Wavefront OBJ file of the C-alpha trace (Angstrom):
o trace
v -9.732 -30.727 13.078
v -11.420 -33.763 11.669
v -9.848 -33.355 8.537
v -6.336 -33.638 9.695
v -6.826 -36.114 12.040
v -6.972 -38.377 8.774
v -3.441 -39.862 8.646
v -3.303 -40.327 5.001
v -4.719 -36.997 4.056
v -2.205 -35.732 6.320
v 0.643 -37.063 4.410
v -1.015 -36.221 1.041
v -1.482 -32.537 2.117
v 2.106 -32.386 2.901
v 3.134 -33.477 0.112
v 0.995 -30.941 -2.160
v 2.549 -28.049 0.081
v 6.149 -29.466 -0.446
v 5.529 -29.928 -4.391
v 4.091 -26.669 -4.517
v 6.456 -24.672 -2.605
v 9.255 -26.523 -4.942
v 7.293 -25.520 -8.068
v 7.244 -21.853 -6.859
v 11.001 -22.015 -6.071
v 11.629 -23.167 -9.789
v 9.356 -20.545 -11.238
v 11.379 -17.752 -9.899
v 14.599 -19.917 -11.027
v 13.174 -20.214 -14.457
v 12.732 -16.553 -15.187
v 16.643 -15.784 -13.870
v 17.925 -19.062 -16.355
v 15.850 -17.318 -19.012
v 17.847 -13.941 -18.401
v 21.302 -15.735 -18.141
v 20.546 -17.675 -21.524
v 18.579 -14.829 -23.596
v 19.093 -11.380 -21.824
v 16.842 -8.919 -23.054
v 14.716 -11.873 -24.790
v 14.196 -13.506 -21.574
v 10.657 -12.373 -21.508
v 10.066 -14.389 -24.965
v 12.105 -17.486 -23.461
v 10.003 -17.401 -20.131
v 6.540 -16.644 -22.274
v 7.353 -19.707 -24.276
v 8.068 -21.896 -21.491
v 5.130 -20.847 -19.631
v 2.836 -21.491 -22.773
v 4.000 -24.737 -23.136
v 3.324 -25.192 -19.421
v -0.242 -24.246 -19.990
v -0.693 -26.230 -23.288
v 0.206 -29.296 -21.262
v -2.174 -28.385 -18.415
v -5.119 -27.697 -21.006
v -4.454 -31.165 -23.105
v -3.240 -33.491 -20.328
v -5.019 -32.692 -17.348
v -8.424 -33.745 -18.851
v -6.950 -37.153 -20.017
v -5.411 -37.727 -16.841
v -8.989 -37.392 -14.918
v -10.464 -39.319 -17.222
v -7.951 -42.631 -17.383
v -6.564 -42.220 -13.576
v -9.000 -44.925 -12.763
v -6.866 -47.627 -15.263
v -3.987 -46.897 -12.885
v -2.349 -47.739 -9.392
v -2.663 -44.161 -8.171
v -0.276 -44.265 -5.643
v 2.761 -45.610 -7.516
v 1.409 -43.257 -10.539
v 1.646 -40.350 -8.013
v 5.225 -41.564 -7.253
v 6.334 -42.117 -10.078
v 5.080 -38.367 -11.551
v 7.094 -36.891 -8.341
v 10.227 -38.989 -9.388
v 10.123 -37.586 -12.803
v 9.771 -34.288 -11.965
v 12.568 -34.054 -9.763
v 14.926 -35.626 -12.438
v 13.575 -33.036 -15.025
v 14.352 -30.306 -12.842
v 17.596 -31.476 -11.444
v 18.544 -31.209 -15.348
v 17.757 -27.470 -16.013
v 20.639 -26.148 -14.045
v 22.854 -27.547 -17.003
v 20.978 -26.609 -19.965
v 23.351 -24.683 -22.498
v 20.550 -24.238 -25.315
v 17.245 -22.412 -25.118
v 15.493 -25.477 -26.912
v 16.587 -27.479 -24.088
v 14.410 -25.318 -21.727
v 11.240 -25.814 -23.675
v 11.923 -29.765 -23.822
v 12.470 -30.138 -20.316
v 9.749 -27.808 -19.098
v 7.452 -29.979 -21.534
v 8.329 -33.067 -20.014
v 7.855 -31.380 -16.339
v 4.544 -29.801 -17.006
v 3.128 -32.954 -18.548
v 4.153 -34.710 -15.484
v 2.523 -31.866 -13.049
v -0.701 -31.723 -15.112
v -1.250 -35.552 -14.939
v -0.302 -35.076 -11.133
v -2.644 -32.459 -10.185
v -6.101 -34.163 -11.230
v -4.751 -37.637 -9.669
v -4.095 -35.983 -6.599
v -7.651 -34.317 -6.611
v -9.135 -37.501 -7.320
v -7.627 -39.415 -4.529
v -9.110 -37.093 -2.130
v -12.795 -38.218 -1.847
v -11.508 -41.747 -1.777
v -9.596 -40.711 1.746
v -11.588 -37.941 2.819
v -15.335 -39.820 2.981
v -17.048 -37.317 4.796
v -18.842 -34.648 2.399
v -17.953 -31.489 4.880
v -14.698 -32.582 5.213
v -14.390 -33.124 1.558
v -15.204 -29.714 0.692
v -12.777 -28.459 3.698
v -10.116 -30.560 1.934
v -10.956 -28.876 -1.355
v -10.685 -25.202 0.027
v -7.453 -26.076 2.291
v -5.411 -27.165 -1.166
v -6.921 -23.858 -2.992
v -5.465 -21.714 0.472
v -1.959 -23.790 0.160
v -1.868 -22.560 -3.664
v -2.442 -19.063 -2.607
v -0.011 -19.184 0.067
v 2.629 -20.707 -2.058
v 2.501 -17.701 -4.156
v 3.373 -15.188 -1.289
v 6.091 -17.567 0.389
v 8.123 -18.928 -2.554
v 9.141 -15.646 -3.830
v 10.165 -14.678 -0.172
v 12.119 -17.708 0.364
v 14.025 -17.397 -3.308
v 14.810 -13.917 -2.731
v 16.566 -14.509 0.795
v 17.880 -17.783 -0.642
v 19.451 -15.797 -3.749
v 21.190 -13.403 -1.119
v 23.628 -16.133 -0.497
v 23.660 -18.544 -3.404
v 23.258 -18.734 -7.063
v 19.838 -19.240 -8.769
v 20.925 -22.470 -10.066
v 20.750 -24.202 -6.642
v 16.912 -23.369 -6.474
v 16.349 -26.083 -9.022
v 18.385 -28.571 -6.646
v 15.960 -27.122 -3.728
v 12.859 -28.127 -6.098
v 13.939 -31.520 -7.117
v 14.753 -32.532 -3.203
v 10.951 -31.011 -2.936
v 9.286 -33.396 -5.446
v 11.306 -36.255 -3.736
v 10.348 -35.805 -0.499
v 6.731 -35.420 -1.838
v 7.048 -38.815 -3.141
v 8.406 -40.464 0.115
v 5.100 -38.766 1.797
v 3.197 -40.453 -0.494
v 4.763 -43.953 -0.356
v 3.045 -45.120 2.977
v -0.279 -43.727 2.267
v -3.113 -45.931 1.767
v -4.639 -44.896 -1.530
v -7.343 -47.280 -2.946
v -7.255 -47.752 -6.831
v -10.179 -46.003 -8.537
v -13.792 -47.202 -9.731
v -14.120 -46.830 -13.378
v -15.473 -43.725 -14.716
v -18.996 -42.946 -14.966
v -18.153 -41.349 -18.570
v -17.030 -43.279 -21.831
v -14.254 -41.304 -22.547
v -11.745 -38.687 -21.537
v -13.721 -35.851 -23.631
v -16.934 -36.899 -22.398
v -15.553 -36.159 -18.649
v -14.098 -33.393 -19.577
v -17.293 -32.086 -21.642
v -19.399 -32.702 -18.554
v -17.687 -30.156 -16.457
v -17.339 -27.620 -19.310
v -21.059 -27.711 -20.049
v -22.198 -27.392 -16.279
v -19.992 -23.788 -17.281
v -21.423 -22.885 -20.004
v -25.019 -23.119 -18.780
v -24.475 -21.926 -15.327
v -24.768 -18.015 -14.912
v -22.364 -17.655 -12.145
v -19.774 -20.207 -13.828
v -19.645 -18.104 -16.815
v -18.997 -15.379 -14.652
v -16.143 -17.363 -13.264
v -14.887 -18.120 -16.842
v -14.756 -14.683 -17.770
v -12.971 -13.530 -14.371
v -10.329 -16.190 -15.196
v -9.312 -13.825 -17.994
v -9.176 -10.971 -15.701
v -6.663 -12.979 -13.451
v -4.450 -14.186 -16.383
v -4.223 -10.994 -17.940
v -2.934 -8.968 -14.697
v -0.938 -12.216 -13.602
v 0.833 -12.634 -16.703
v 2.385 -8.971 -16.318
v 4.023 -9.851 -12.950
v 4.704 -13.555 -13.889
v 6.280 -13.067 -17.208
v 7.686 -9.511 -17.202
v 9.205 -9.006 -13.946
v 12.456 -10.531 -14.563
v 13.080 -8.332 -17.630
v 11.598 -4.984 -16.007
v 13.638 -5.472 -12.820
v 17.024 -6.552 -14.350
v 16.767 -3.779 -17.455
v 14.243 -1.010 -16.599
v 15.077 -0.891 -12.809
v 18.928 -2.275 -12.903
v 18.102 -4.707 -10.190
v 19.491 -8.008 -9.326
v 18.597 -11.435 -8.934
v 17.383 -11.097 -5.512
v 15.227 -7.662 -6.253
v 13.565 -9.919 -8.704
v 12.379 -12.386 -5.974
v 11.596 -9.482 -3.625
v 9.243 -7.821 -6.229
v 7.376 -10.994 -7.078
v 7.308 -11.499 -3.034
v 5.431 -7.617 -3.361
v 2.840 -9.192 -5.137
v 2.639 -12.335 -2.893
v 2.251 -9.911 0.128
v -0.904 -8.573 -1.454
v -2.219 -12.127 -1.986
v -1.545 -12.633 1.975
v -3.079 -9.611 3.180
v -6.212 -10.192 1.128
v -6.545 -13.727 2.331
v -6.206 -12.800 5.747
v -9.165 -10.218 5.559
v -11.277 -12.386 3.276
v -13.174 -14.893 5.720
v -14.513 -11.888 7.477
v -15.709 -10.019 4.510
v -17.184 -13.369 2.626
v -19.341 -13.528 5.960
v -20.694 -10.173 5.360
v -20.487 -9.509 1.474
v -21.621 -11.576 -1.444
v -18.911 -13.785 -3.044
v -20.068 -12.129 -6.247
v -19.339 -8.608 -5.094
v -16.088 -9.417 -3.579
v -14.813 -10.999 -7.064
v -15.967 -8.090 -8.875
v -14.124 -5.833 -6.755
v -11.029 -8.028 -7.473
v -11.751 -7.854 -10.993
v -11.990 -4.123 -10.673
v -8.814 -3.974 -8.759
v -6.882 -6.022 -11.287
v -8.131 -3.735 -14.125
v -7.025 -0.701 -12.508
v -3.569 -1.933 -11.514
v -2.761 -2.932 -15.009
v -3.840 0.353 -16.415
v -1.469 1.784 -13.750
v 1.300 -0.610 -14.505
v 0.985 0.638 -18.266
v 1.553 4.563 -16.750
v 4.656 3.346 -14.761
v 6.442 1.892 -17.643
v 5.490 4.590 -20.019
v 6.143 7.404 -17.965
v 9.290 6.481 -16.738
v 11.286 7.739 -13.609
v 11.028 11.454 -13.788
v 7.011 11.171 -13.313
v 7.697 8.893 -10.321
v 10.292 11.235 -8.313
v 13.229 9.249 -9.753
v 14.499 5.448 -9.804
v 13.784 4.896 -6.258
v 10.080 6.269 -7.029
v 9.516 4.162 -9.666
v 10.657 0.915 -7.381
v 8.163 1.623 -4.815
v 5.552 2.421 -7.611
v 6.299 -0.907 -8.877
v 6.113 -2.881 -5.658
v 3.060 -1.175 -4.671
v 1.269 -1.939 -8.124
v 2.555 -5.525 -8.031
v 0.943 -5.729 -4.385
v -2.380 -4.402 -5.446
v -2.121 -7.231 -8.137
v -1.582 -9.802 -5.735
v -4.489 -8.440 -3.770
v -6.908 -8.651 -6.619
v -5.997 -11.912 -7.584
v -6.754 -13.250 -4.248
v -10.024 -11.385 -4.242
v -11.220 -13.118 -7.460
v -9.478 -16.632 -6.626
v -9.950 -17.607 -3.125
v -13.904 -17.758 -3.399
v -13.827 -19.785 -6.781
v -13.818 -22.950 -4.758
v -17.013 -21.871 -3.172
v -18.905 -20.651 -6.061
v -18.078 -23.718 -7.572
v -19.228 -26.100 -4.844
v -22.475 -24.384 -4.372
v -23.498 -24.177 -8.100
v -23.835 -28.137 -8.698
v -25.053 -31.182 -6.890
v -22.038 -32.783 -4.596
v -21.576 -35.786 -7.361
v -20.785 -33.212 -10.015
v -18.058 -31.279 -7.666
v -14.934 -33.219 -9.168
v -15.913 -32.765 -12.714
v -16.407 -28.723 -12.140
v -13.315 -28.713 -10.687
v -11.539 -30.361 -13.266
v -13.240 -27.899 -15.681
v -12.283 -25.130 -13.737
v -8.539 -26.171 -13.637
v -8.412 -26.561 -17.885
v -10.439 -23.516 -18.578
v -8.388 -21.128 -15.999
v -5.097 -22.526 -17.698
v -6.422 -21.732 -21.107
v -6.871 -18.130 -20.245
v -3.170 -18.194 -19.011
v -2.742 -19.980 -22.282
v -3.854 -16.759 -24.177
v -2.037 -14.412 -21.726
v 1.191 -15.812 -21.342
v 2.273 -15.420 -25.043
v 1.212 -11.976 -25.079
v 3.318 -11.190 -22.425
v 6.333 -12.880 -23.631
v 6.425 -12.559 -27.312
v 4.796 -9.128 -27.474
v 6.858 -7.925 -24.362
v 10.242 -8.595 -26.220
v 9.156 -7.623 -29.826
v 7.047 -4.303 -29.077
v 8.170 -3.687 -25.489
v 6.309 -3.204 -22.147
v 4.034 -0.323 -22.644
v 2.172 -1.665 -25.846
v 1.874 -5.200 -24.588
v 0.868 -4.213 -20.872
v -1.642 -1.796 -22.432
v -3.163 -4.951 -24.196
v -3.239 -7.171 -21.168
v -4.964 -4.656 -19.273
v -7.484 -4.249 -22.253
v -7.959 -7.827 -22.006
v -8.495 -7.510 -18.188
v -11.294 -5.003 -18.793
v -13.071 -7.209 -21.302
v -12.705 -10.076 -19.000
v -14.651 -7.807 -16.100
v -17.107 -6.519 -18.152
v -18.144 -9.911 -19.707
v -18.204 -11.118 -16.048
v -20.620 -8.743 -14.730
v -22.935 -9.245 -18.152
v -22.740 -12.949 -17.647
v -23.178 -13.176 -14.058
v -26.082 -10.937 -13.087
v -26.128 -9.542 -9.883
v -29.682 -10.998 -9.231
v -27.922 -14.631 -8.854
v -25.744 -13.604 -5.535
v -28.564 -13.266 -3.256
v -30.028 -16.850 -3.808
v -26.205 -18.216 -3.412
v -25.565 -16.781 -0.121
v -27.041 -19.604 1.894
v -25.506 -22.268 0.018
v -21.914 -20.390 0.178
v -22.196 -20.154 4.000
v -22.913 -23.854 3.761
v -20.291 -24.886 1.783
v -17.362 -22.741 3.268
l 1 2 3 4 5 6 7 8 9 10 11 12 13 14 15 16 17 18 19 20 21 22 23 24 25 26 27 28 29 30 31 32 33 34 35 36 37 38 39 40 41 42 43 44 45 46 47 48 49 50 51 52 53 54 55 56 57 58 59 60 61 62 63 64 65 66 67 68 69 70 71 72 73 74 75 76 77 78 79 80 81 82 83 84 85 86 87 88 89 90 91 92 93 94 95 96 97 98 99 100 101 102 103 104 105 106 107 108 109 110 111 112 113 114 115 116 117 118 119 120 121 122 123 124 125 126 127 128 129 130 131 132 133 134 135 136 137 138 139 140 141 142 143 144 145 146 147 148 149 150 151 152 153 154 155 156 157 158 159 160 161 162 163 164 165 166 167 168 169 170 171 172 173 174 175 176 177 178 179 180 181 182 183 184 185 186 187 188 189 190 191 192 193 194 195 196 197 198 199 200 201 202 203 204 205 206 207 208 209 210 211 212 213 214 215 216 217 218 219 220 221 222 223 224 225 226 227 228 229 230 231 232 233 234 235 236 237 238 239 240 241 242 243 244 245 246 247 248 249 250 251 252 253 254 255 256 257 258 259 260 261 262 263 264 265 266 267 268 269 270 271 272 273 274 275 276 277 278 279 280 281 282 283 284 285 286 287 288 289 290 291 292 293 294 295 296 297 298 299 300 301 302 303 304 305 306 307 308 309 310 311 312 313 314 315 316 317 318 319 320 321 322 323 324 325 326 327 328 329 330 331 332 333 334 335 336 337 338 339 340 341 342 343 344 345 346 347 348 349 350 351 352 353 354 355 356 357 358 359 360 361 362 363 364 365 366 367 368 369 370 371 372 373 374 375 376 377 378 379 380 381 382 383 384 385 386 387 388 389 390 391 392 393 394 395 396 397 398 399 400 401 402 403 404 405 406 407 408 409 410 411 412 413 414 415 416
């Protein structure tokens, strides 16, 4: 409670929550917009748009983290929110596919700069080390909860309105985020200890490459991205074309994945008190590999093997929920692993490196899910993604030896 007693932090956290939910609504709406513009080729459009997003995150986030000390941070955050609100408001009016790519590039460039700036502000407002680690965890929990609630809200909204109105909700969310940030007292940053952008980014990446458990996290990022891309990129075309579903059905199917995330998140705190984080994360990786393989059998076998279309709907929702749960098992303990692996002074750099490296994994899997899915079909595409998930899982086991888990338990308990 001491954390949320800090007025400026409350404002920033509320701004993050609203911004996250706005982004979640836009993700659902973007998939439906891609289907309206491209029909059966929607996977290609969505995969390309999300690839643009990942390129922006991988390239711009480290630059923003390195150079933010040269800018007035509060004004910069407000400007980024206003830019994002304007870009999202323009999306419902696009008539050409290339318009989508340009606007998504602008939107995600602003988002890629917003996230590291927001993360850099937190230690300036939350001075206590314990509260700071809790603030990082709260941000991670907010991102996890958004994956559940945004699709549910979108599904409910789509029962009454056209998907284009979801963009309006997103734009309003960004503007409200800016209004919350405006009265917040955010001190300008001190100069960075590193000479340049890439020096700062490289510091965190070097830590990842030289620390066994962080190398394991790096491999687990690939597992999450491979399985998650099946859900995020393929759901629109799969539900609309293979299952014959509606716009609202797309939202509910995405919500099934979020429901799995929520159920896992509810039980994880107690589990992590008794079970090593490594074991939990490896179990999550195994779950994702198995669920991805099951998704392949879903699309390859067809409705006859699943007791007709109704059985296929139920089977898909179940697999999507398992993928959501598996992602939570891997992602939720990651913050504690990062904090327990380095000295307090290096925590921001390692979090920034994880931000870029995890998005690099999505940069690999999004084009596969989108482009190959349209060109070669779901069976081959999902088989390749399931294989990548398996490669990542095996890599995590080899790179993160079991012997590392036991000495970290005390550190993780203190960091949690």
